N, C-alpha and C positions, 0 to 999 in steps of 0.2 A: 704449902707455900707454892710448890710447882703447879699444882692443880689450879690454884687461884691465878697464877701467872698465865697459864694456858687459856683459862676462861676470859681473862682480860684481853689477851691477844685476839682470840676468836671474835669477841664482841667488837673490838676495834676494827677488825677486817670486815665484819658485817656492816658496820656503820659507813665504812669507806665505799663499799660496793653499793649500798643503798643510796648514798649521796650522789654517786656517779649516775645511777639510773634516774634519779629525780632531776638532777641538774641538766643532763644531756640525754633526752630520750632517744636520740639517733646515734648514741655512742656505739662503737663496735661491740662493746660488752653487752649492751641492751639488745642489739640485733641478734647477737649470738645466743642470748638467753631466749629470745622469741623463737628462733629456729629450733633450738634444742628442745623446747617444750611443745613444738608444733607436731602433734601426733596424728590428729585427724582433722581434715578440712573438707568442706563441701561448698561449692560455689557455682554460679553460672559463669560462663566465660565467652569472650569474643577473641577470636584468633586471627592474626594477620599472617598470612602465608608468604613464602618466599617470592611468589609471583604477584603479591599485593592484593590477592583476593581475600575475602573475609569469610570465616566460618564461625559458627557459634554452637554452644552446647552446654553440658554440665560436666564438672570435674569433681572427682573424689580423690583424696590423698589419704593414705594410711601408712605412716612410717613405722618401721623401716620398710623400704623397698616396694611400695605398691601405689599405683595410680590408675585411674580409670577416666577416659575421655568418652563421653557419649555425645556424638554430633547430631544436631537436629537436621531436619530435612533441608535441602534435598540430598545431602551426603549420606546421612544415617550410618556413618562409619563408626565403629567401636574400636578404641585403642586401649589395650590393657598392658600394664607393667607389673610383673610379679615373678618371683622365683628366678630372678636374674635375666628375664627376657622381656622384650617389647613385642607385642603381637598386634597386628592390624587386621581387623575383620571387615571385609568389604561385603556389604549386603547384596551386591550384584556379582560377587565373585565366587571363589571356591569356598567350601565349608571350612577348609583348613586355613588358618591365618598366615599372613606373611610375618615371619618372626626374625628378630635381630637380637643379638646379645646387648643388654642394657649397659654393660661396662664400657662400651665404646661410645655411649651417648653422654654428654656432659650433664644431662638431667639427673643422672645417677648420684651426683654429688650432693644434692639436697634431699635424697631419699635414704641416705645412710642413717643408721641408728644414732650415731654421734656426729653432730655438725659443730666442730670446734674451729671457729673463725680465728681465734687468737693464737693457737699453737700448731695448727695442722699445715700451714703454708698454702692453703687453697685460695686465699684472698689475693686477687690480682690487682684490684683497685677498689677504692671506696670514696665516694664523693657525698658530701653532706651539705644541705641547704637548710633554711629555716623550716621548710615544709616537707622535705623528703630526703631519703637516703638512697643512693644508687650503688649497689654492691656487685662487683664482678668476681666470680670464682671460677677456678679451673684446676685440673689435676696437675700439681707441680711436677709429677713424674711423666706425664703425657700431655703437655700443653698443646700439642698439635691436634688433639682430639676435639678442641673447641672450648667453649666457655658458656656460662649462664650469667646473665645480668638480671639482678633482682631489684625491684623498686619497692620501697616501703614508704607508706604515708600514714597520717593520722596522729592525733595527740598521743595515743599509745601505738607506736608504729606497728603496722601489720602489712603483710605481703599484698601488694596491689597488682603487680605485673611481673612476669618473668619472660626473658627472651633467650631462647636456645640458639647459640651460634655454633654451627657444626664445622667440621674440619674442612669442608669445601667452601666455607665463607658464607653459606646461605644461613638465613635466620628466620625463626618463627617466634612470634610474640603472643603471649597469652595474657589478656587483661581480665582480672577477676572482678566479679560483681556479686553483691548479696552474699558475702562470705558468712558461713556458719561453722561452728566448731562442735559437732555432735560428740556425745560421750562414746557412742559405739557406731561402727559400720560393719556389716556382715562381711566376713572374709571371702565368702563365695562371690561377691561382686568383682573380685580381682582374679579369680581362678581362670586361667587360660584353658586347661583341660575341660572344666565344666562348661564353659562357653562353647567350646568346639563340639562337645557331645550334644549340647542342646540344639545346635544348628544342624547336626547330623539327623537328629530325631525329627526335626521339622521337615526335612527333605526325605 
C-alpha cells in the first residue's frame, strides 16, 4: 500500500516537472537543469573587453572548475582556469603565468560542480522574453566581488553569451559561436603546471 502510494507520488512529481519544462522552456527550472548538465562545452568566441576592443578565439569548459581561452592572433594569449586558479600566459612575456585565485572572480559561480539556481541564493535577477532569458548570478555571501550575466537563446535554451562584471565595475562579454558538447576533453588542456613546463622547454 505504502509502496504504491510512493510510486504514485513520484510519478505525479515527474509529470509536473515534465509539464513545466515543456510549457515554459525559459523557466528557471529548465535553465537550472541545463546548467546542471553542462559538463563539457567547446565553442568559438568573440570577446568585448572593458575598453570596447574585440578579441576572438576558442573556449573550452569542463566542469567542475576548468576553462581554457585560446586567443587568436594578434594576442595569442592563453588563459587557463583550474585547481582554483586563473592563469594568464602572455606569449611575449615571462614563461611563468600571471596567476589569480579564481574564488575572487564571479566566473567561478558557473564552474562549480553543482549549480542550484532554485535553492542556493545565487540568482540576483532573471528576465524572460519570448526569445531569450537573461540571468544574473552573484555570490550572496560576497556580492561585492561582482556578478555574471548569462544569456540563453534557442528553442531548447542554451548559453549564448556571458558577461563578467568585476568588483571594479568593469565588464567583459563573451559571445559563443558554433557551440559543441563533446563527450570528452583531455584534462591536460587545463593544466597550468603542464603549460608552464611546456613553455620552459621551448625556451
